GUKE-416617 format. One record per residue: residue number from 1; x, y, z of N, C-alpha, C, O in turn. Coordinates in Angstrom, 2 decimals. Layout:
% residues N
+-----+---------+---------+---------+---------+---------+---------+---------+---------+---------+---------+---------+---------+
! seq !    n_xx !    n_yy !    n_zz !   ca_xx !   ca_yy !   ca_zz !    c_xx !    c_yy !    c_zz !    o_xx !    o_yy !    o_zz !
+-----+---------+---------+---------+---------+---------+---------+---------+---------+---------+---------+---------+---------+
! NUM !       X !       Y !       Z !       X !       Y !       Z !       X !       Y !       Z !       X !       Y !       Z !
...
+-----+---------+---------+---------+---------+---------+---------+---------+---------+---------+---------+---------+---------+
END
This chain:
% residues 90
+-----+---------+---------+---------+---------+---------+---------+---------+---------+---------+---------+---------+---------+
! seq !    n_xx !    n_yy !    n_zz !   ca_xx !   ca_yy !   ca_zz !    c_xx !    c_yy !    c_zz !    o_xx !    o_yy !    o_zz !
+-----+---------+---------+---------+---------+---------+---------+---------+---------+---------+---------+---------+---------+
!   1 !    5.13 !   21.48 !   -5.89 !    5.19 !   20.11 !   -6.40 !    3.78 !   19.66 !   -6.78 !    2.86 !   19.75 !   -5.97 !
!   2 !    3.63 !   19.16 !   -8.00 !    2.35 !   18.70 !   -8.49 !    2.13 !   17.25 !   -8.07 !    3.04 !   16.42 !   -8.15 !
!   3 !    0.90 !   16.96 !   -7.62 !    0.58 !   15.60 !   -7.23 !    0.30 !   14.76 !   -8.48 !   -0.50 !   15.15 !   -9.34 !
!   4 !    0.94 !   13.64 !   -8.57 !    0.68 !   12.72 !   -9.67 !   -0.43 !   11.76 !   -9.25 !   -0.51 !   11.37 !   -8.09 !
!   5 !   -1.26 !   11.41 !  -10.18 !   -2.33 !   10.47 !   -9.91 !   -2.14 !    9.26 !  -10.81 !   -2.03 !    9.39 !  -12.03 !
!   6 !   -2.11 !    8.10 !  -10.21 !   -1.94 !    6.86 !  -10.96 !   -3.20 !    6.04 !  -10.83 !   -3.87 !    6.06 !   -9.80 !
!   7 !   -3.52 !    5.32 !  -11.88 !   -4.75 !    4.53 !  -11.91 !   -4.40 !    3.07 !  -12.17 !   -3.69 !    2.75 !  -13.13 !
!   8 !   -4.89 !    2.22 !  -11.31 !   -4.81 !    0.78 !  -11.51 !   -6.13 !    0.36 !  -12.14 !   -7.20 !    0.74 !  -11.66 !
!   9 !   -6.06 !   -0.42 !  -13.21 !   -7.29 !   -0.72 !  -13.93 !   -7.33 !   -2.17 !  -14.39 !   -6.32 !   -2.86 !  -14.47 !
!  10 !   -8.56 !   -2.61 !  -14.68 !   -8.79 !   -3.93 !  -15.26 !   -9.60 !   -3.72 !  -16.54 !  -10.64 !   -3.06 !  -16.52 !
!  11 !   -9.12 !   -4.29 !  -17.63 !   -9.91 !   -4.34 !  -18.86 !  -10.24 !   -5.80 !  -19.16 !   -9.48 !   -6.71 !  -18.83 !
!  12 !  -11.38 !   -5.98 !  -19.80 !  -11.75 !   -7.32 !  -20.24 !  -11.57 !   -7.38 !  -21.74 !  -12.08 !   -6.54 !  -22.48 !
!  13 !  -10.84 !   -8.37 !  -22.18 !  -10.55 !   -8.54 !  -23.61 !  -11.71 !   -9.24 !  -24.30 !  -12.59 !   -9.81 !  -23.65 !
!  14 !  -11.70 !   -9.20 !  -25.63 !  -12.76 !   -9.81 !  -26.42 !  -12.89 !  -11.31 !  -26.16 !  -13.98 !  -11.87 !  -26.31 !
!  15 !  -11.80 !  -11.97 !  -25.77 !  -11.85 !  -13.41 !  -25.48 !  -12.30 !  -13.71 !  -24.05 !  -12.34 !  -14.86 !  -23.64 !
!  16 !  -12.63 !  -12.64 !  -23.28 !  -13.11 !  -12.82 !  -21.91 !  -12.01 !  -12.75 !  -20.86 !  -12.31 !  -12.72 !  -19.67 !
!  17 !  -10.76 !  -12.74 !  -21.27 !   -9.66 !  -12.67 !  -20.30 !   -9.53 !  -11.24 !  -19.76 !  -10.05 !  -10.29 !  -20.34 !
!  18 !   -8.83 !  -11.13 !  -18.65 !   -8.61 !   -9.83 !  -18.01 !   -7.16 !   -9.41 !  -18.17 !   -6.24 !  -10.23 !  -18.16 !
!  19 !   -6.97 !   -8.10 !  -18.32 !   -5.64 !   -7.51 !  -18.31 !   -5.64 !   -6.43 !  -17.24 !   -6.57 !   -5.62 !  -17.18 !
!  20 !   -4.63 !   -6.42 !  -16.40 !   -4.52 !   -5.46 !  -15.29 !   -3.28 !   -4.62 !  -15.51 !   -2.21 !   -5.14 !  -15.83 !
!  21 !   -3.42 !   -3.30 !  -15.35 !   -2.29 !   -2.42 !  -15.57 !   -2.38 !   -1.14 !  -14.77 !   -3.30 !   -0.93 !  -13.98 !
!  22 !   -1.39 !   -0.27 !  -15.00 !   -1.28 !    1.03 !  -14.32 !   -1.07 !    2.10 !  -15.39 !   -0.39 !    1.86 !  -16.39 !
!  23 !   -1.66 !    3.26 !  -15.18 !   -1.47 !    4.38 !  -16.09 !   -1.69 !    5.69 !  -15.34 !   -2.19 !    5.71 !  -14.22 !
!  24 !   -1.30 !    6.79 !  -15.99 !   -1.65 !    8.10 !  -15.45 !   -2.60 !    8.83 !  -16.39 !   -2.95 !    9.99 !  -16.15 !
!  25 !   -3.03 !    8.15 !  -17.47 !   -4.01 !    8.69 !  -18.42 !   -4.87 !    7.52 !  -18.90 !   -4.54 !    6.87 !  -19.90 !
!  26 !   -5.95 !    7.27 !  -18.21 !   -6.75 !    6.07 !  -18.46 !   -7.39 !    6.07 !  -19.85 !   -7.35 !    5.06 !  -20.54 !
!  27 !   -7.97 !    7.19 !  -20.26 !   -8.59 !    7.24 !  -21.58 !   -7.61 !    6.94 !  -22.70 !   -7.92 !    6.19 !  -23.62 !
!  28 !   -6.43 !    7.54 !  -22.61 !   -5.40 !    7.31 !  -23.61 !   -4.95 !    5.85 !  -23.61 !   -4.75 !    5.25 !  -24.67 !
!  29 !   -4.79 !    5.29 !  -22.43 !   -4.31 !    3.91 !  -22.33 !   -5.33 !    2.93 !  -22.92 !   -4.94 !    1.96 !  -23.56 !
!  30 !   -6.61 !    3.17 !  -22.71 !   -7.63 !    2.29 !  -23.28 !   -7.59 !    2.39 !  -24.81 !   -7.71 !    1.37 !  -25.50 !
!  31 !   -7.44 !    3.59 !  -25.33 !   -7.33 !    3.77 !  -26.78 !   -6.09 !    3.05 !  -27.32 !   -6.12 !    2.49 !  -28.42 !
!  32 !   -5.01 !    3.05 !  -26.56 !   -3.80 !    2.33 !  -26.97 !   -4.08 !    0.82 !  -27.01 !   -3.71 !    0.15 !  -27.97 !
!  33 !   -4.72 !    0.31 !  -25.98 !   -5.03 !   -1.13 !  -25.93 !   -5.92 !   -1.53 !  -27.11 !   -5.81 !   -2.64 !  -27.62 !
!  34 !   -6.80 !   -0.63 !  -27.53 !   -7.72 !   -0.93 !  -28.63 !   -7.15 !   -0.62 !  -30.01 !   -7.84 !   -0.78 !  -31.01 !
!  35 !   -5.90 !   -0.18 !  -30.07 !   -5.24 !    0.05 !  -31.33 !   -5.55 !    1.39 !  -31.98 !   -5.16 !    1.62 !  -33.13 !
!  36 !   -6.24 !    2.27 !  -31.29 !   -6.55 !    3.59 !  -31.83 !   -5.33 !    4.51 !  -31.78 !   -5.21 !    5.43 !  -32.58 !
!  37 !   -4.44 !    4.25 !  -30.84 !   -3.18 !    4.98 !  -30.70 !   -2.05 !    3.96 !  -30.67 !   -2.25 !    2.80 !  -30.33 !
!  38 !   -0.86 !    4.41 !  -31.03 !    0.31 !    3.53 !  -30.99 !    0.62 !    3.15 !  -29.54 !    0.51 !    3.97 !  -28.64 !
!  39 !    1.01 !    1.91 !  -29.35 !    1.37 !    1.43 !  -28.02 !    0.37 !    0.39 !  -27.55 !   -0.25 !   -0.30 !  -28.35 !
!  40 !    0.23 !    0.28 !  -26.26 !   -0.64 !   -0.73 !  -25.69 !    0.15 !   -1.98 !  -25.37 !    1.29 !   -2.15 !  -25.80 !
!  41 !   -0.46 !   -2.84 !  -24.62 !    0.21 !   -4.06 !  -24.18 !    0.19 !   -5.12 !  -25.28 !   -0.79 !   -5.25 !  -26.00 !
!  42 !    1.27 !   -5.85 !  -25.40 !    1.36 !   -6.94 !  -26.38 !    0.23 !   -7.95 !  -26.14 !   -0.32 !   -8.51 !  -27.08 !
!  43 !   -0.09 !   -8.17 !  -24.88 !   -1.13 !   -9.14 !  -24.52 !   -2.48 !   -8.79 !  -25.14 !   -3.19 !   -9.68 !  -25.61 !
!  44 !   -2.83 !   -7.51 !  -25.17 !   -4.16 !   -7.12 !  -25.64 !   -4.24 !   -6.97 !  -27.15 !   -5.34 !   -6.87 !  -27.69 !
!  45 !   -3.13 !   -6.94 !  -27.85 !   -3.14 !   -6.69 !  -29.30 !   -3.95 !   -7.72 !  -30.07 !   -4.65 !   -7.35 !  -31.02 !
!  46 !   -3.89 !   -8.95 !  -29.70 !   -4.65 !   -9.99 !  -30.39 !   -5.98 !  -10.29 !  -29.76 !   -6.65 !  -11.25 !  -30.14 !
!  47 !   -6.38 !   -9.48 !  -28.79 !   -7.60 !   -9.75 !  -28.04 !   -8.54 !   -8.54 !  -28.01 !   -9.28 !   -8.35 !  -27.04 !
!  48 !   -8.50 !   -7.74 !  -29.06 !   -9.30 !   -6.53 !  -29.12 !  -10.71 !   -6.86 !  -29.60 !  -10.93 !   -7.85 !  -30.29 !
!  49 !  -11.66 !   -6.01 !  -29.21 !  -11.52 !   -4.81 !  -28.41 !  -11.51 !   -5.14 !  -26.91 !  -11.98 !   -6.19 !  -26.48 !
!  50 !  -10.95 !   -4.22 !  -26.15 !  -10.98 !   -4.35 !  -24.70 !  -12.01 !   -3.36 !  -24.15 !  -12.28 !   -2.32 !  -24.75 !
!  51 !  -12.57 !   -3.71 !  -22.99 !  -13.56 !   -2.87 !  -22.34 !  -13.11 !   -2.62 !  -20.91 !  -12.75 !   -3.56 !  -20.19 !
!  52 !  -13.12 !   -1.37 !  -20.50 !  -12.77 !   -1.03 !  -19.12 !  -13.82 !   -1.60 !  -18.18 !  -15.01 !   -1.36 !  -18.36 !
!  53 !  -13.38 !   -2.36 !  -17.19 !  -14.30 !   -2.97 !  -16.23 !  -14.13 !   -2.45 !  -14.81 !  -15.07 !   -2.50 !  -14.02 !
!  54 !  -12.91 !   -1.95 !  -14.47 !  -12.65 !   -1.54 !  -13.09 !  -11.46 !   -0.60 !  -13.08 !  -10.53 !   -0.76 !  -13.87 !
!  55 !  -11.49 !    0.37 !  -12.18 !  -10.31 !    1.21 !  -11.96 !  -10.37 !    1.84 !  -10.58 !  -11.44 !    1.98 !   -9.98 !
!  56 !   -9.21 !    2.21 !  -10.08 !   -9.12 !    2.95 !   -8.82 !   -7.88 !    3.83 !   -8.87 !   -6.86 !    3.47 !   -9.46 !
!  57 !   -7.97 !    4.99 !   -8.23 !   -6.89 !    5.98 !   -8.23 !   -5.99 !    5.82 !   -7.01 !   -6.45 !    5.47 !   -5.92 !
!  58 !   -4.71 !    6.07 !   -7.23 !   -3.71 !    6.08 !   -6.16 !   -2.85 !    7.32 !   -6.34 !   -2.70 !    7.82 !   -7.45 !
!  59 !   -2.29 !    7.81 !   -5.25 !   -1.47 !    9.02 !   -5.32 !   -0.06 !    8.78 !   -5.82 !    0.55 !    9.67 !   -6.41 !
!  60 !    0.47 !    7.58 !   -5.59 !    1.84 !    7.31 !   -6.00 !    1.90 !    6.07 !   -6.89 !    1.02 !    5.20 !   -6.84 !
!  61 !    2.95 !    6.00 !   -7.69 !    3.15 !    4.84 !   -8.54 !    3.34 !    3.59 !   -7.68 !    2.88 !    2.51 !   -8.03 !
!  62 !    4.01 !    3.74 !   -6.57 !    4.24 !    2.60 !   -5.68 !    2.93 !    2.01 !   -5.18 !    2.75 !    0.79 !   -5.16 !
!  63 !    1.99 !    2.88 !   -4.78 !    0.68 !    2.42 !   -4.31 !   -0.07 !    1.71 !   -5.44 !   -0.69 !    0.67 !   -5.23 !
!  64 !    0.00 !    2.29 !   -6.63 !   -0.68 !    1.69 !   -7.78 !   -0.07 !    0.33 !   -8.13 !   -0.80 !   -0.61 !   -8.45 !
!  65 !    1.24 !    0.23 !   -8.07 !    1.92 !   -1.03 !   -8.37 !    1.57 !   -2.10 !   -7.33 !    1.40 !   -3.27 !   -7.67 !
!  66 !    1.46 !   -1.70 !   -6.08 !    1.08 !   -2.64 !   -5.03 !   -0.33 !   -3.16 !   -5.27 !   -0.60 !   -4.35 !   -5.13 !
!  67 !   -1.23 !   -2.27 !   -5.64 !   -2.61 !   -2.67 !   -5.90 !   -2.69 !   -3.55 !   -7.15 !   -3.46 !   -4.51 !   -7.20 !
!  68 !   -1.89 !   -3.23 !   -8.16 !   -1.84 !   -4.06 !   -9.37 !   -1.43 !   -5.48 !   -8.99 !   -2.04 !   -6.45 !   -9.45 !
!  69 !   -0.41 !   -5.61 !   -8.17 !    0.04 !   -6.93 !   -7.72 !   -1.08 !   -7.66 !   -6.99 !   -1.32 !   -8.84 !   -7.24 !
!  70 !   -1.78 !   -6.97 !   -6.09 !   -2.88 !   -7.59 !   -5.33 !   -3.97 !   -8.08 !   -6.27 !   -4.49 !   -9.19 !   -6.10 !
!  71 !   -4.33 !   -7.27 !   -7.25 !   -5.38 !   -7.66 !   -8.19 !   -4.95 !   -8.86 !   -9.03 !   -5.77 !   -9.73 !   -9.32 !
!  72 !   -3.69 !   -8.90 !   -9.41 !   -3.20 !  -10.01 !  -10.21 !   -3.19 !  -11.32 !   -9.43 !   -3.21 !  -12.40 !  -10.04 !
!  73 !   -3.16 !  -11.25 !   -8.11 !   -3.17 !  -12.45 !   -7.28 !   -4.57 !  -13.04 !   -7.11 !   -4.71 !  -14.18 !   -6.66 !
!  74 !   -5.60 !  -12.28 !   -7.46 !   -6.97 !  -12.76 !   -7.31 !   -7.26 !  -13.88 !   -8.30 !   -6.70 !  -13.92 !   -9.40 !
!  75 !   -8.12 !  -14.78 !   -7.89 !   -8.61 !  -15.81 !   -8.81 !   -9.53 !  -15.16 !   -9.83 !  -10.06 !  -14.07 !   -9.59 !
!  76 !   -9.73 !  -15.81 !  -10.96 !  -10.58 !  -15.25 !  -12.01 !  -11.97 !  -14.92 !  -11.50 !  -12.51 !  -13.86 !  -11.83 !
!  77 !  -12.56 !  -15.79 !  -10.70 !  -13.91 !  -15.54 !  -10.17 !  -13.93 !  -14.29 !   -9.29 !  -14.91 !  -13.55 !   -9.29 !
!  78 !  -12.87 !  -14.07 !   -8.54 !  -12.79 !  -12.89 !   -7.68 !  -12.66 !  -11.62 !   -8.53 !  -13.26 !  -10.59 !   -8.20 !
!  79 !  -11.89 !  -11.68 !   -9.61 !  -11.77 !  -10.54 !  -10.53 !  -13.13 !  -10.24 !  -11.16 !  -13.53 !   -9.08 !  -11.26 !
!  80 !  -13.82 !  -11.29 !  -11.58 !  -15.14 !  -11.11 !  -12.19 !  -16.11 !  -10.48 !  -11.21 !  -16.87 !   -9.58 !  -11.58 !
!  81 !  -16.10 !  -10.94 !   -9.98 !  -16.99 !  -10.39 !   -8.97 !  -16.67 !   -8.91 !   -8.71 !  -17.59 !   -8.10 !   -8.60 !
!  82 !  -15.40 !   -8.57 !   -8.62 !  -14.99 !   -7.19 !   -8.42 !  -15.48 !   -6.32 !   -9.57 !  -16.04 !   -5.24 !   -9.35 !
!  83 !  -15.28 !   -6.78 !  -10.79 !  -15.71 !   -6.03 !  -11.97 !  -17.23 !   -5.91 !  -12.04 !  -17.75 !   -4.85 !  -12.41 !
!  84 !  -17.95 !   -6.97 !  -11.69 !  -19.41 !   -6.96 !  -11.78 !  -20.05 !   -6.03 !  -10.77 !  -21.17 !   -5.55 !  -10.99 !
!  85 !  -19.35 !   -5.75 !   -9.67 !  -19.94 !   -4.87 !   -8.64 !  -19.46 !   -3.43 !   -8.79 !  -19.84 !   -2.58 !   -7.99 !
!  86 !  -18.65 !   -3.16 !   -9.80 !  -18.08 !   -1.82 !  -10.00 !  -18.81 !   -1.12 !  -11.13 !  -19.12 !   -1.73 !  -12.16 !
!  87 !  -19.07 !    0.16 !  -10.95 !  -19.68 !    0.98 !  -11.99 !  -18.65 !    1.96 !  -12.51 !  -18.20 !    2.83 !  -11.77 !
!  88 !  -18.26 !    1.82 !  -13.77 !  -17.30 !    2.73 !  -14.38 !  -18.00 !    4.04 !  -14.71 !  -19.06 !    4.05 !  -15.33 !
!  89 !  -17.41 !    5.13 !  -14.30 !  -18.02 !    6.44 !  -14.51 !  -17.36 !    7.22 !  -15.63 !  -17.50 !    8.44 !  -15.70 !
!  90 !  -16.65 !    6.55 !  -16.52 !  -16.01 !    7.23 !  -17.66 !  -16.92 !    7.23 !  -18.86 !  -16.55 !    7.76 !  -19.91 !
+-----+---------+---------+---------+---------+---------+---------+---------+---------+---------+---------+---------+---------+
END
């Protein structure tokens, strides 16, 4: 059985807003959000370009979904602080 890896991520849109999501291919998903590939979230389509600000890996979709929920509950200032202290290594 192959282990699946899920990534919970935060992107910052051109208007300064944040979008939080889950994927199993972060590079592809960012390209989708930026319109380079078909797909992406409806929310980000009018707010391009987006920039990856934060991500973390989880072993299961359930864990990633739980973390996505937790991040979405944060106040904007808390999301900004989290993103500002994180170094993206992509």
